PyMOL Python script that loads the backbone (N, CA, C, O; Angstrom):
from pymol import cmd

cmd.read_pdbstr("""\
ATOM      1  N   MET A   1       3.145  16.371   5.107  1.00  0.00           N
ATOM      2  CA  MET A   1       3.292  14.886   4.974  1.00  0.00           C
ATOM      3  C   MET A   1       2.621  14.532   3.886  1.00  0.00           C
ATOM      4  O   MET A   1       3.299  13.874   3.096  1.00  0.00           O
ATOM      5  N   LEU A   2       1.221  14.798   3.481  1.00  0.00           N
ATOM      6  CA  LEU A   2       0.663  14.460   2.274  1.00  0.00           C
ATOM      7  C   LEU A   2       1.293  15.030   0.993  1.00  0.00           C
ATOM      8  O   LEU A   2       1.164  14.411  -0.063  1.00  0.00           O
ATOM      9  N   TYR A   3       2.028  16.286   1.055  1.00  0.00           N
ATOM     10  CA  TYR A   3       2.610  16.894   0.076  1.00  0.00           C
ATOM     11  C   TYR A   3       3.774  16.036  -0.441  1.00  0.00           C
ATOM     12  O   TYR A   3       3.857  15.722  -1.628  1.00  0.00           O
ATOM     13  N   LYS A   4       4.845  15.595   0.670  1.00  0.00           N
ATOM     14  CA  LYS A   4       5.869  14.548   0.491  1.00  0.00           C
ATOM     15  C   LYS A   4       5.396  13.431  -0.083  1.00  0.00           C
ATOM     16  O   LYS A   4       6.014  12.860  -0.982  1.00  0.00           O
ATOM     17  N   LEU A   5       4.279  13.028   0.375  1.00  0.00           N
ATOM     18  CA  LEU A   5       3.844  11.470  -0.373  1.00  0.00           C
ATOM     19  C   LEU A   5       3.293  11.701  -1.668  1.00  0.00           C
ATOM     20  O   LEU A   5       3.419  10.822  -2.521  1.00  0.00           O
ATOM     21  N   GLY A   6       2.631  12.885  -1.959  1.00  0.00           N
ATOM     22  CA  GLY A   6       2.131  13.070  -3.622  1.00  0.00           C
ATOM     23  C   GLY A   6       3.306  13.462  -4.469  1.00  0.00           C
ATOM     24  O   GLY A   6       3.326  13.186  -5.668  1.00  0.00           O
ATOM     25  N   LEU A   7       4.518  14.252  -3.730  1.00  0.00           N
ATOM     26  CA  LEU A   7       5.730  14.409  -4.679  1.00  0.00           C
ATOM     27  C   LEU A   7       6.266  13.058  -5.012  1.00  0.00           C
ATOM     28  O   LEU A   7       6.425  12.688  -6.175  1.00  0.00           O
ATOM     29  N   PHE A   8       6.552  12.299  -3.927  1.00  0.00           N
ATOM     30  CA  PHE A   8       7.296  10.979  -4.144  1.00  0.00           C
ATOM     31  C   PHE A   8       6.578  10.184  -5.336  1.00  0.00           C
ATOM     32  O   PHE A   8       7.293   9.691  -6.209  1.00  0.00           O
ATOM     33  N   LEU A   9       5.131  10.039  -5.400  1.00  0.00           N
ATOM     34  CA  LEU A   9       4.427   9.530  -6.277  1.00  0.00           C
ATOM     35  C   LEU A   9       4.389   9.965  -7.919  1.00  0.00           C
ATOM     36  O   LEU A   9       4.284   9.299  -8.950  1.00  0.00           O
ATOM     37  N   TYR A  10       4.519  11.321  -7.661  1.00  0.00           N
ATOM     38  CA  TYR A  10       4.568  12.178  -8.776  1.00  0.00           C
ATOM     39  C   TYR A  10       5.804  11.912  -9.432  1.00  0.00           C
ATOM     40  O   TYR A  10       5.799  12.054 -10.655  1.00  0.00           O
ATOM     41  N   LYS A  11       7.077  11.484  -8.767  1.00  0.00           N
ATOM     42  CA  LYS A  11       8.423  11.389  -9.425  1.00  0.00           C
ATOM     43  C   LYS A  11       8.620   9.845  -9.574  1.00  0.00           C
ATOM     44  O   LYS A  11       9.744   9.438  -9.866  1.00  0.00           O
ATOM     45  N   ASN A  12       7.616   8.980  -9.395  1.00  0.00           N
ATOM     46  CA  ASN A  12       7.976   7.465  -9.321  1.00  0.00           C
ATOM     47  C   ASN A  12       6.812   7.165 -10.372  1.00  0.00           C
ATOM     48  O   ASN A  12       5.635   7.321 -10.048  1.00  0.00           O
ATOM     49  N   LYS A  13       7.148   6.773 -11.512  1.00  0.00           N
ATOM     50  CA  LYS A  13       6.404   6.340 -12.681  1.00  0.00           C
ATOM     51  C   LYS A  13       5.582   5.069 -12.269  1.00  0.00           C
ATOM     52  O   LYS A  13       4.412   4.890 -12.608  1.00  0.00           O
ATOM     53  N   PHE A  14       6.144   4.413 -11.684  1.00  0.00           N
ATOM     54  CA  PHE A  14       5.507   2.921 -11.159  1.00  0.00           C
ATOM     55  C   PHE A  14       4.455   2.865 -10.244  1.00  0.00           C
ATOM     56  O   PHE A  14       3.449   2.158 -10.299  1.00  0.00           O
ATOM     57  N   TRP A  15       4.902   3.972  -9.089  1.00  0.00           N
ATOM     58  CA  TRP A  15       3.633   4.306  -7.974  1.00  0.00           C
ATOM     59  C   TRP A  15       2.794   5.358  -8.581  1.00  0.00           C
ATOM     60  O   TRP A  15       1.585   5.310  -8.356  1.00  0.00           O
ATOM     61  N   ASP A  16       3.225   6.210  -9.249  1.00  0.00           N
ATOM     62  CA  ASP A  16       2.135   7.105  -9.947  1.00  0.00           C
ATOM     63  C   ASP A  16       1.034   6.245 -10.683  1.00  0.00           C
ATOM     64  O   ASP A  16      -0.176   6.396 -10.514  1.00  0.00           O
ATOM     65  N   ALA A  17       1.590   5.374 -11.478  1.00  0.00           N
ATOM     66  CA  ALA A  17       0.655   4.766 -12.316  1.00  0.00           C
ATOM     67  C   ALA A  17      -0.131   3.597 -11.346  1.00  0.00           C
ATOM     68  O   ALA A  17      -1.111   2.954 -11.723  1.00  0.00           O
ATOM     69  N   GLN A  18       0.438   3.488 -10.187  1.00  0.00           N
ATOM     70  CA  GLN A  18      -0.358   2.112  -9.380  1.00  0.00           C
ATOM     71  C   GLN A  18      -1.328   2.634  -8.344  1.00  0.00           C
ATOM     72  O   GLN A  18      -2.262   1.921  -7.977  1.00  0.00           O
ATOM     73  N   ILE A  19      -1.158   3.778  -7.885  1.00  0.00           N
ATOM     74  CA  ILE A  19      -1.978   4.332  -6.713  1.00  0.00           C
ATOM     75  C   ILE A  19      -3.124   5.071  -7.301  1.00  0.00           C
ATOM     76  O   ILE A  19      -2.856   6.012  -8.049  1.00  0.00           O
ATOM     77  N   GLU A  20      -4.338   4.778  -7.071  1.00  0.00           N
ATOM     78  CA  GLU A  20      -5.427   5.541  -7.651  1.00  0.00           C
ATOM     79  C   GLU A  20      -6.043   6.682  -6.674  1.00  0.00           C
ATOM     80  O   GLU A  20      -6.686   7.660  -7.055  1.00  0.00           O
ATOM     81  N   GLN A  21      -5.680   6.320  -5.199  1.00  0.00           N
ATOM     82  CA  GLN A  21      -6.477   7.253  -4.175  1.00  0.00           C
ATOM     83  C   GLN A  21      -5.730   7.464  -3.016  1.00  0.00           C
ATOM     84  O   GLN A  21      -5.172   6.487  -2.517  1.00  0.00           O
ATOM     85  N   ILE A  22      -5.622   8.508  -2.522  1.00  0.00           N
ATOM     86  CA  ILE A  22      -5.153   8.608  -1.144  1.00  0.00           C
ATOM     87  C   ILE A  22      -5.934   9.013  -0.026  1.00  0.00           C
ATOM     88  O   ILE A  22      -6.398  10.151  -0.083  1.00  0.00           O
ATOM     89  N   ASN A  23      -6.155   8.384   0.885  1.00  0.00           N
ATOM     90  CA  ASN A  23      -7.087   8.758   2.061  1.00  0.00           C
ATOM     91  C   ASN A  23      -6.600   9.173   3.294  1.00  0.00           C
ATOM     92  O   ASN A  23      -5.920   8.317   3.860  1.00  0.00           O
ATOM     93  N   VAL A  24      -6.717  10.058   3.788  1.00  0.00           N
ATOM     94  CA  VAL A  24      -6.251  10.775   5.091  1.00  0.00           C
ATOM     95  C   VAL A  24      -7.196  10.496   6.137  1.00  0.00           C
ATOM     96  O   VAL A  24      -8.276  11.085   6.123  1.00  0.00           O
ATOM     97  N   LEU A  25      -6.847   9.446   7.285  1.00  0.00           N
ATOM     98  CA  LEU A  25      -7.720   9.444   8.153  1.00  0.00           C
ATOM     99  C   LEU A  25      -7.993  10.405   9.252  1.00  0.00           C
ATOM    100  O   LEU A  25      -7.220  11.362   9.208  1.00  0.00           O
ATOM    101  N   PRO A  26      -8.780  10.443  10.143  1.00  0.00           N
ATOM    102  CA  PRO A  26      -8.997  11.386  11.263  1.00  0.00           C
ATOM    103  C   PRO A  26      -7.766  11.282  11.891  1.00  0.00           C
ATOM    104  O   PRO A  26      -7.382  12.435  12.092  1.00  0.00           O
ATOM    105  N   LYS A  27      -7.005  10.535  12.276  1.00  0.00           N
ATOM    106  CA  LYS A  27      -5.685  10.561  13.330  1.00  0.00           C
ATOM    107  C   LYS A  27      -4.307  10.857  12.338  1.00  0.00           C
ATOM    108  O   LYS A  27      -3.139  10.746  12.710  1.00  0.00           O
ATOM    109  N   GLY A  28      -4.751  11.240  11.051  1.00  0.00           N
ATOM    110  CA  GLY A  28      -3.731  11.648  10.046  1.00  0.00           C
ATOM    111  C   GLY A  28      -2.818  10.530   9.479  1.00  0.00           C
ATOM    112  O   GLY A  28      -1.737  10.709   8.917  1.00  0.00           O
ATOM    113  N   GLU A  29      -3.447   9.322   9.725  1.00  0.00           N
ATOM    114  CA  GLU A  29      -2.774   8.110   8.838  1.00  0.00           C
ATOM    115  C   GLU A  29      -3.295   7.974   7.491  1.00  0.00           C
ATOM    116  O   GLU A  29      -4.325   8.510   7.082  1.00  0.00           O
ATOM    117  N   ILE A  30      -2.542   7.243   6.846  1.00  0.00           N
ATOM    118  CA  ILE A  30      -2.914   7.520   5.228  1.00  0.00           C
ATOM    119  C   ILE A  30      -3.104   6.009   4.759  1.00  0.00           C
ATOM    120  O   ILE A  30      -2.347   5.064   4.982  1.00  0.00           O
ATOM    121  N   GLU A  31      -4.440   6.021   3.975  1.00  0.00           N
ATOM    122  CA  GLU A  31      -4.648   4.698   3.342  1.00  0.00           C
ATOM    123  C   GLU A  31      -4.412   4.896   1.733  1.00  0.00           C
ATOM    124  O   GLU A  31      -4.788   5.909   1.144  1.00  0.00           O
ATOM    125  N   LEU A  32      -3.897   4.054   1.242  1.00  0.00           N
ATOM    126  CA  LEU A  32      -3.855   4.086  -0.306  1.00  0.00           C
ATOM    127  C   LEU A  32      -4.704   3.235  -1.236  1.00  0.00           C
ATOM    128  O   LEU A  32      -4.823   2.074  -0.846  1.00  0.00           O
ATOM    129  N   VAL A  33      -5.297   3.522  -2.323  1.00  0.00           N
ATOM    130  CA  VAL A  33      -5.964   2.576  -3.161  1.00  0.00           C
ATOM    131  C   VAL A  33      -5.396   2.458  -4.352  1.00  0.00           C
ATOM    132  O   VAL A  33      -5.376   3.350  -5.199  1.00  0.00           O
ATOM    133  N   PRO A  34      -4.810   1.124  -4.488  1.00  0.00           N
ATOM    134  CA  PRO A  34      -4.242   0.739  -5.697  1.00  0.00           C
ATOM    135  C   PRO A  34      -4.935   0.493  -7.001  1.00  0.00           C
ATOM    136  O   PRO A  34      -6.085   0.090  -6.827  1.00  0.00           O
ATOM    137  N   ARG A  35      -4.648   0.591  -8.024  1.00  0.00           N
ATOM    138  CA  ARG A  35      -5.508   0.644  -9.328  1.00  0.00           C
ATOM    139  C   ARG A  35      -5.733  -0.964  -9.678  1.00  0.00           C
ATOM    140  O   ARG A  35      -6.803  -1.372 -10.129  1.00  0.00           O
ATOM    141  N   VAL A  36      -4.480  -1.915  -9.391  1.00  0.00           N
ATOM    142  CA  VAL A  36      -4.582  -3.369  -9.483  1.00  0.00           C
ATOM    143  C   VAL A  36      -4.725  -3.748  -7.978  1.00  0.00           C
ATOM    144  O   VAL A  36      -4.108  -3.176  -7.079  1.00  0.00           O
ATOM    145  N   GLY A  37      -5.768  -4.964  -7.766  1.00  0.00           N
ATOM    146  CA  GLY A  37      -6.163  -5.744  -6.786  1.00  0.00           C
ATOM    147  C   GLY A  37      -7.144  -4.974  -5.915  1.00  0.00           C
ATOM    148  O   GLY A  37      -7.165  -3.743  -5.904  1.00  0.00           O
ATOM    149  N   ASP A  38      -7.987  -5.761  -5.157  1.00  0.00           N
ATOM    150  CA  ASP A  38      -9.213  -5.402  -4.765  1.00  0.00           C
ATOM    151  C   ASP A  38      -8.564  -4.986  -2.966  1.00  0.00           C
ATOM    152  O   ASP A  38      -9.004  -5.680  -2.049  1.00  0.00           O
ATOM    153  N   ASN A  39      -7.870  -4.212  -2.746  1.00  0.00           N
ATOM    154  CA  ASN A  39      -7.699  -3.996  -1.373  1.00  0.00           C
ATOM    155  C   ASN A  39      -7.131  -2.499  -0.757  1.00  0.00           C
ATOM    156  O   ASN A  39      -7.014  -1.556  -1.539  1.00  0.00           O
ATOM    157  N   ILE A  40      -6.864  -2.376   0.358  1.00  0.00           N
ATOM    158  CA  ILE A  40      -6.334  -1.173   0.721  1.00  0.00           C
ATOM    159  C   ILE A  40      -5.130  -1.312   1.455  1.00  0.00           C
ATOM    160  O   ILE A  40      -4.740  -2.236   2.168  1.00  0.00           O
ATOM    161  N   ILE A  41      -4.538  -0.072   1.108  1.00  0.00           N
ATOM    162  CA  ILE A  41      -2.922  -0.392   1.739  1.00  0.00           C
ATOM    163  C   ILE A  41      -2.830   0.800   2.739  1.00  0.00           C
ATOM    164  O   ILE A  41      -2.813   2.016   2.547  1.00  0.00           O
ATOM    165  N   PHE A  42      -2.772  -0.009   3.950  1.00  0.00           N
ATOM    166  CA  PHE A  42      -2.797   0.925   5.189  1.00  0.00           C
ATOM    167  C   PHE A  42      -1.097   1.464   5.334  1.00  0.00           C
ATOM    168  O   PHE A  42      -0.156   0.734   5.644  1.00  0.00           O
ATOM    169  N   PHE A  43      -1.037   2.759   5.055  1.00  0.00           N
ATOM    170  CA  PHE A  43       0.513   3.372   4.928  1.00  0.00           C
ATOM    171  C   PHE A  43       0.955   3.930   6.318  1.00  0.00           C
ATOM    172  O   PHE A  43       2.134   4.250   6.469  1.00  0.00           O
ATOM    173  N   GLY A  44      -0.024   4.071   7.437  1.00  0.00           N
ATOM    174  CA  GLY A  44       0.240   4.516   8.532  1.00  0.00           C
ATOM    175  C   GLY A  44       0.565   6.187   8.281  1.00  0.00           C
ATOM    176  O   GLY A  44      -0.206   6.938   7.683  1.00  0.00           O
ATOM    177  N   THR A  45       1.908   6.602   8.887  1.00  0.00           N
ATOM    178  CA  THR A  45       2.507   8.037   8.780  1.00  0.00           C
ATOM    179  C   THR A  45       3.230   7.713   7.596  1.00  0.00           C
ATOM    180  O   THR A  45       3.490   6.613   7.109  1.00  0.00           O
ATOM    181  N   ALA A  46       3.628   9.364   7.057  1.00  0.00           N
ATOM    182  CA  ALA A  46       4.517   9.302   5.806  1.00  0.00           C
ATOM    183  C   ALA A  46       5.943   9.112   6.182  1.00  0.00           C
ATOM    184  O   ALA A  46       6.800   9.523   5.399  1.00  0.00           O
ATOM    185  N   GLU A  47       6.367   8.412   7.531  1.00  0.00           N
ATOM    186  CA  GLU A  47       7.708   8.284   7.825  1.00  0.00           C
ATOM    187  C   GLU A  47       8.008   7.046   6.930  1.00  0.00           C
ATOM    188  O   GLU A  47       7.252   6.289   6.321  1.00  0.00           O
ATOM    189  N   ARG A  48       9.398   7.093   7.057  1.00  0.00           N
ATOM    190  CA  ARG A  48      10.225   5.917   6.227  1.00  0.00           C
ATOM    191  C   ARG A  48       9.255   5.741   5.010  1.00  0.00           C
ATOM    192  O   ARG A  48       8.742   4.634   4.849  1.00  0.00           O
ATOM    193  N   LEU A  49       8.962   6.799   4.111  1.00  0.00           N
ATOM    194  CA  LEU A  49       8.108   6.640   2.881  1.00  0.00           C
ATOM    195  C   LEU A  49       8.877   5.816   1.816  1.00  0.00           C
ATOM    196  O   LEU A  49       8.319   4.870   1.259  1.00  0.00           O
ATOM    197  N   GLU A  50       9.917   6.103   1.583  1.00  0.00           N
ATOM    198  CA  GLU A  50      10.667   5.189   0.538  1.00  0.00           C
ATOM    199  C   GLU A  50      10.986   3.813   0.797  1.00  0.00           C
ATOM    200  O   GLU A  50      11.113   3.019  -0.135  1.00  0.00           O
ATOM    201  N   GLN A  51      11.146   3.428   2.178  1.00  0.00           N
ATOM    202  CA  GLN A  51      11.315   2.244   2.585  1.00  0.00           C
ATOM    203  C   GLN A  51      10.038   1.519   2.509  1.00  0.00           C
ATOM    204  O   GLN A  51      10.024   0.413   1.970  1.00  0.00           O
ATOM    205  N   LYS A  52       8.746   2.136   3.094  1.00  0.00           N
ATOM    206  CA  LYS A  52       7.387   1.345   2.666  1.00  0.00           C
ATOM    207  C   LYS A  52       7.181   1.056   1.356  1.00  0.00           C
ATOM    208  O   LYS A  52       6.545   0.042   1.069  1.00  0.00           O
ATOM    209  N   PHE A  53       7.702   1.927   0.326  1.00  0.00           N
ATOM    210  CA  PHE A  53       7.139   1.707  -0.854  1.00  0.00           C
ATOM    211  C   PHE A  53       8.178   0.566  -1.544  1.00  0.00           C
ATOM    212  O   PHE A  53       7.862  -0.121  -2.515  1.00  0.00           O
ATOM    213  N   GLU A  54       9.556   0.494  -0.809  1.00  0.00           N
ATOM    214  CA  GLU A  54      10.350  -0.592  -1.472  1.00  0.00           C
ATOM    215  C   GLU A  54       9.894  -1.750  -0.920  1.00  0.00           C
ATOM    216  O   GLU A  54       9.888  -2.729  -1.667  1.00  0.00           O
ATOM    217  N   ARG A  55       9.422  -1.921   0.462  1.00  0.00           N
ATOM    218  CA  ARG A  55       8.630  -3.423   0.847  1.00  0.00           C
ATOM    219  C   ARG A  55       7.519  -3.686   0.355  1.00  0.00           C
ATOM    220  O   ARG A  55       7.227  -4.881   0.391  1.00  0.00           O
ATOM    221  N   LEU A  56       6.488  -2.734  -0.279  1.00  0.00           N
ATOM    222  CA  LEU A  56       5.473  -3.092  -0.989  1.00  0.00           C
ATOM    223  C   LEU A  56       5.739  -3.537  -2.021  1.00  0.00           C
ATOM    224  O   LEU A  56       5.202  -4.608  -2.305  1.00  0.00           O
ATOM    225  N   GLN A  57       6.624  -2.943  -2.959  1.00  0.00           N
ATOM    226  CA  GLN A  57       7.331  -3.638  -4.366  1.00  0.00           C
ATOM    227  C   GLN A  57       7.677  -4.791  -4.378  1.00  0.00           C
ATOM    228  O   GLN A  57       7.384  -5.592  -5.266  1.00  0.00           O
ATOM    229  N   LYS A  58       8.489  -5.075  -3.181  1.00  0.00           N
ATOM    230  CA  LYS A  58       9.116  -6.542  -3.052  1.00  0.00           C
ATOM    231  C   LYS A  58       7.707  -7.578  -2.833  1.00  0.00           C
ATOM    232  O   LYS A  58       7.581  -8.563  -3.560  1.00  0.00           O
ATOM    233  N   PHE A  59       6.718  -7.267  -1.811  1.00  0.00           N
ATOM    234  CA  PHE A  59       5.669  -8.034  -1.516  1.00  0.00           C
ATOM    235  C   PHE A  59       4.768  -7.957  -2.976  1.00  0.00           C
ATOM    236  O   PHE A  59       4.358  -9.050  -3.367  1.00  0.00           O
ATOM    237  N   TYR A  60       4.483  -6.971  -3.671  1.00  0.00           N
ATOM    238  CA  TYR A  60       4.042  -7.224  -5.011  1.00  0.00           C
ATOM    239  C   TYR A  60       4.576  -8.479  -5.849  1.00  0.00           C
ATOM    240  O   TYR A  60       3.945  -9.460  -6.245  1.00  0.00           O
ATOM    241  N   LEU A  61       5.913  -8.158  -5.998  1.00  0.00           N
ATOM    242  CA  LEU A  61       6.637  -9.284  -6.850  1.00  0.00           C
ATOM    243  C   LEU A  61       6.901 -10.704  -6.441  1.00  0.00           C
ATOM    244  O   LEU A  61       6.860 -11.660  -7.215  1.00  0.00           O
ATOM    245  N   LYS A  62       7.187 -10.762  -5.108  1.00  0.00           N
ATOM    246  CA  LYS A  62       7.323 -11.948  -4.457  1.00  0.00           C
ATOM    247  C   LYS A  62       6.088 -12.776  -3.999  1.00  0.00           C
ATOM    248  O   LYS A  62       6.026 -13.991  -4.186  1.00  0.00           O
ATOM    249  N   ALA A  63       5.082 -12.035  -3.372  1.00  0.00           N
ATOM    250  CA  ALA A  63       4.043 -12.686  -2.696  1.00  0.00           C
ATOM    251  C   ALA A  63       2.780 -12.595  -3.540  1.00  0.00           C
ATOM    252  O   ALA A  63       2.325 -13.676  -3.913  1.00  0.00           O
ATOM    253  N   LEU A  64       2.136 -11.487  -3.905  1.00  0.00           N
ATOM    254  CA  LEU A  64       1.262 -11.235  -4.552  1.00  0.00           C
ATOM    255  C   LEU A  64       0.965 -12.062  -6.201  1.00  0.00           C
ATOM    256  O   LEU A  64      -0.082 -12.558  -6.618  1.00  0.00           O
ATOM    257  N   ASN A  65       2.336 -11.961  -6.879  1.00  0.00           N
ATOM    258  CA  ASN A  65       2.051 -12.851  -8.040  1.00  0.00           C
ATOM    259  C   ASN A  65       2.045 -14.351  -7.887  1.00  0.00           C
ATOM    260  O   ASN A  65       1.814 -15.163  -8.782  1.00  0.00           O
ATOM    261  N   GLU A  66       2.380 -14.647  -6.406  1.00  0.00           N
ATOM    262  CA  GLU A  66       2.138 -16.195  -6.178  1.00  0.00           C
ATOM    263  C   GLU A  66       0.900 -16.356  -5.775  1.00  0.00           C
ATOM    264  O   GLU A  66       0.241 -17.205  -6.376  1.00  0.00           O
ATOM    265  N   VAL A  67       0.294 -15.639  -4.727  1.00  0.00           N
ATOM    266  CA  VAL A  67      -0.719 -16.188  -4.172  1.00  0.00           C
ATOM    267  C   VAL A  67      -2.343 -15.233  -4.863  1.00  0.00           C
ATOM    268  O   VAL A  67      -3.494 -15.473  -4.497  1.00  0.00           O
ATOM    269  N   GLY A  68      -1.966 -14.287  -5.792  1.00  0.00           N
ATOM    270  CA  GLY A  68      -3.385 -13.731  -6.343  1.00  0.00           C
ATOM    271  C   GLY A  68      -3.255 -12.303  -5.756  1.00  0.00           C
ATOM    272  O   GLY A  68      -2.723 -12.079  -4.668  1.00  0.00           O
ATOM    273  N   TRP A  69      -3.817 -11.294  -6.618  1.00  0.00           N
ATOM    274  CA  TRP A  69      -3.782  -9.936  -6.186  1.00  0.00           C
ATOM    275  C   TRP A  69      -4.945  -9.671  -5.489  1.00  0.00           C
ATOM    276  O   TRP A  69      -4.911  -8.620  -4.849  1.00  0.00           O
ATOM    277  N   ASN A  70      -6.073 -10.383  -5.418  1.00  0.00           N
ATOM    278  CA  ASN A  70      -7.141 -10.486  -4.441  1.00  0.00           C
ATOM    279  C   ASN A  70      -7.600 -11.011  -3.056  1.00  0.00           C
ATOM    280  O   ASN A  70      -8.675 -11.100  -2.464  1.00  0.00           O
ATOM    281  N   LYS A  71      -5.971 -11.397  -2.739  1.00  0.00           N
ATOM    282  CA  LYS A  71      -6.212 -12.546  -1.625  1.00  0.00           C
ATOM    283  C   LYS A  71      -6.310 -11.891  -0.267  1.00  0.00           C
ATOM    284  O   LYS A  71      -6.826 -12.468   0.690  1.00  0.00           O
ATOM    285  N   TYR A  72      -5.799 -10.661  -0.204  1.00  0.00           N
ATOM    286  CA  TYR A  72      -5.997  -9.819   0.985  1.00  0.00           C
ATOM    287  C   TYR A  72      -6.629  -8.670   0.729  1.00  0.00           C
ATOM    288  O   TYR A  72      -6.478  -8.070  -0.335  1.00  0.00           O
ATOM    289  N   SER A  73      -7.367  -8.278   1.649  1.00  0.00           N
ATOM    290  CA  SER A  73      -8.229  -7.111   1.717  1.00  0.00           C
ATOM    291  C   SER A  73      -7.422  -5.709   2.377  1.00  0.00           C
ATOM    292  O   SER A  73      -7.749  -4.558   2.087  1.00  0.00           O
ATOM    293  N   ARG A  74      -6.558  -5.993   3.108  1.00  0.00           N
ATOM    294  CA  ARG A  74      -6.009  -4.999   3.694  1.00  0.00           C
ATOM    295  C   ARG A  74      -4.370  -5.371   3.811  1.00  0.00           C
ATOM    296  O   ARG A  74      -4.029  -6.400   4.394  1.00  0.00           O
ATOM    297  N   ILE A  75      -3.471  -4.545   3.270  1.00  0.00           N
ATOM    298  CA  ILE A  75      -2.075  -4.684   3.312  1.00  0.00           C
ATOM    299  C   ILE A  75      -1.491  -3.470   4.412  1.00  0.00           C
ATOM    300  O   ILE A  75      -1.678  -2.287   4.128  1.00  0.00           O
ATOM    301  N   ASN A  76      -0.882  -3.799   5.489  1.00  0.00           N
ATOM    302  CA  ASN A  76      -0.403  -2.657   6.541  1.00  0.00           C
ATOM    303  C   ASN A  76       1.102  -2.652   6.303  1.00  0.00           C
ATOM    304  O   ASN A  76       1.862  -3.618   6.370  1.00  0.00           O
ATOM    305  N   LEU A  77       1.391  -1.385   6.013  1.00  0.00           N
ATOM    306  CA  LEU A  77       2.834  -1.063   5.936  1.00  0.00           C
ATOM    307  C   LEU A  77       3.411  -0.363   7.171  1.00  0.00           C
ATOM    308  O   LEU A  77       4.600  -0.069   7.289  1.00  0.00           O
ATOM    309  N   GLU A  78       2.428  -0.116   8.108  1.00  0.00           N
ATOM    310  CA  GLU A  78       2.854   0.851   9.027  1.00  0.00           C
ATOM    311  C   GLU A  78       4.084   0.247  10.089  1.00  0.00           C
ATOM    312  O   GLU A  78       4.676   1.147  10.685  1.00  0.00           O
ATOM    313  N   PHE A  79       4.498  -1.020  10.371  1.00  0.00           N
ATOM    314  CA  PHE A  79       5.484  -1.329  10.938  1.00  0.00           C
ATOM    315  C   PHE A  79       6.517  -1.351  10.225  1.00  0.00           C
ATOM    316  O   PHE A  79       6.456  -1.441   8.999  1.00  0.00           O
ATOM    317  N   GLU A  80       7.934  -1.249  11.075  1.00  0.00           N
ATOM    318  CA  GLU A  80       9.111  -1.398  10.572  1.00  0.00           C
ATOM    319  C   GLU A  80       9.439  -2.570  10.208  1.00  0.00           C
ATOM    320  O   GLU A  80       9.286  -3.368  11.132  1.00  0.00           O
ATOM    321  N   ASN A  81       9.961  -3.195   8.933  1.00  0.00           N
ATOM    322  CA  ASN A  81      10.601  -4.501   8.486  1.00  0.00           C
ATOM    323  C   ASN A  81       9.530  -5.706   8.514  1.00  0.00           C
ATOM    324  O   ASN A  81       9.795  -6.908   8.535  1.00  0.00           O
ATOM    325  N   GLN A  82       8.319  -5.129   8.509  1.00  0.00           N
ATOM    326  CA  GLN A  82       7.141  -6.110   7.898  1.00  0.00           C
ATOM    327  C   GLN A  82       6.123  -5.640   7.534  1.00  0.00           C
ATOM    328  O   GLN A  82       5.848  -4.467   7.788  1.00  0.00           O
ATOM    329  N   ILE A  83       5.066  -6.686   6.638  1.00  0.00           N
ATOM    330  CA  ILE A  83       4.092  -6.317   6.202  1.00  0.00           C
ATOM    331  C   ILE A  83       2.851  -7.344   6.949  1.00  0.00           C
ATOM    332  O   ILE A  83       2.892  -8.569   7.060  1.00  0.00           O
ATOM    333  N   VAL A  84       1.940  -6.557   7.332  1.00  0.00           N
ATOM    334  CA  VAL A  84       0.820  -7.383   7.761  1.00  0.00           C
ATOM    335  C   VAL A  84      -0.418  -7.404   6.978  1.00  0.00           C
ATOM    336  O   VAL A  84      -0.892  -6.318   6.646  1.00  0.00           O
ATOM    337  N   CYS A  85      -0.940  -8.368   6.675  1.00  0.00           N
ATOM    338  CA  CYS A  85      -1.979  -8.497   5.600  1.00  0.00           C
ATOM    339  C   CYS A  85      -3.332  -9.368   6.604  1.00  0.00           C
ATOM    340  O   CYS A  85      -3.179 -10.137   7.554  1.00  0.00           O
ATOM    341  N   THR A  86      -4.372  -8.981   6.080  1.00  0.00           N
ATOM    342  CA  THR A  86      -5.664  -9.327   6.358  1.00  0.00           C
ATOM    343  C   THR A  86      -6.012 -10.025   5.363  1.00  0.00           C
ATOM    344  O   THR A  86      -6.107  -9.430   4.290  1.00  0.00           O
ATOM    345  N   LYS A  87      -6.275 -11.329   5.400  1.00  0.00           N
ATOM    346  CA  LYS A  87      -7.055 -12.264   4.311  1.00  0.00           C
ATOM    347  C   LYS A  87      -8.388 -11.936   4.087  1.00  0.00           C
ATOM    348  O   LYS A  87      -9.111 -11.609   5.029  1.00  0.00           O
ATOM    349  N   ARG A  88      -8.792 -11.988   2.944  1.00  0.00           N
ATOM    350  CA  ARG A  88     -10.206 -11.334   2.466  1.00  0.00           C
ATOM    351  C   ARG A  88     -11.125 -12.514   2.856  1.00  0.00           C
ATOM    352  O   ARG A  88     -10.756 -13.658   2.594  1.00  0.00           O
ATOM    353  N   LYS A  89     -12.361 -12.275   3.501  1.00  0.00           N
ATOM    354  CA  LYS A  89     -13.319 -13.088   3.715  1.00  0.00           C
ATOM    355  C   LYS A  89     -13.769 -13.807   2.723  1.00  0.00           C
ATOM    356  O   LYS A  89     -14.244 -13.100   1.835  1.00  0.00           O
ATOM    357  N   THR A  90     -13.818 -15.102   2.484  1.00  0.00           N
ATOM    358  CA  THR A  90     -14.614 -15.684   1.114  1.00  0.00           C
ATOM    359  C   THR A  90     -15.942 -16.431   1.867  1.00  0.00           C
ATOM    360  O   THR A  90     -16.013 -17.028   2.941  1.00  0.00           O
ATOM    361  N   GLU A  91     -17.056 -16.107   0.734  1.00  0.00           N
ATOM    362  CA  GLU A  91     -18.267 -16.591   1.023  1.00  0.00           C
ATOM    363  C   GLU A  91     -18.307 -17.788   0.537  1.00  0.00           C
ATOM    364  O   GLU A  91     -17.853 -18.162  -0.545  1.00  0.00           O
ATOM    365  N   GLU A  92     -18.956 -18.515   1.483  1.00  0.00           N
ATOM    366  CA  GLU A  92     -18.958 -19.977   1.370  1.00  0.00           C
ATOM    367  C   GLU A  92     -20.657 -20.458   1.331  1.00  0.00           C
ATOM    368  O   GLU A  92     -20.960 -21.647   1.239  1.00  0.00           O
TER     369      GLU A  92
END
""", "prot")
cmd.dss("prot")
cmd.show_as("cartoon", "prot")
cmd.util.cbc("prot")
cmd.orient("prot")
């Protein structure tokens, strides 16, 4: 699982430059820490690897460019055909 993810990142120049850290959680789920933006990308398992990165790239281009790269604290890609985000708590 982790080897497959590492190989994918290594072969893809965009994602290799974008992903700074990979965390493997106790249940085997994966979190990614990007270089741009202050958020955690919850990847879930390494299943549907390419589809998850395609969705994330579309989200980057269409959503984060509009609302800002730091609007969300967590971007969840584990579900098929959707991205679930947690808004960052703002200090008032």
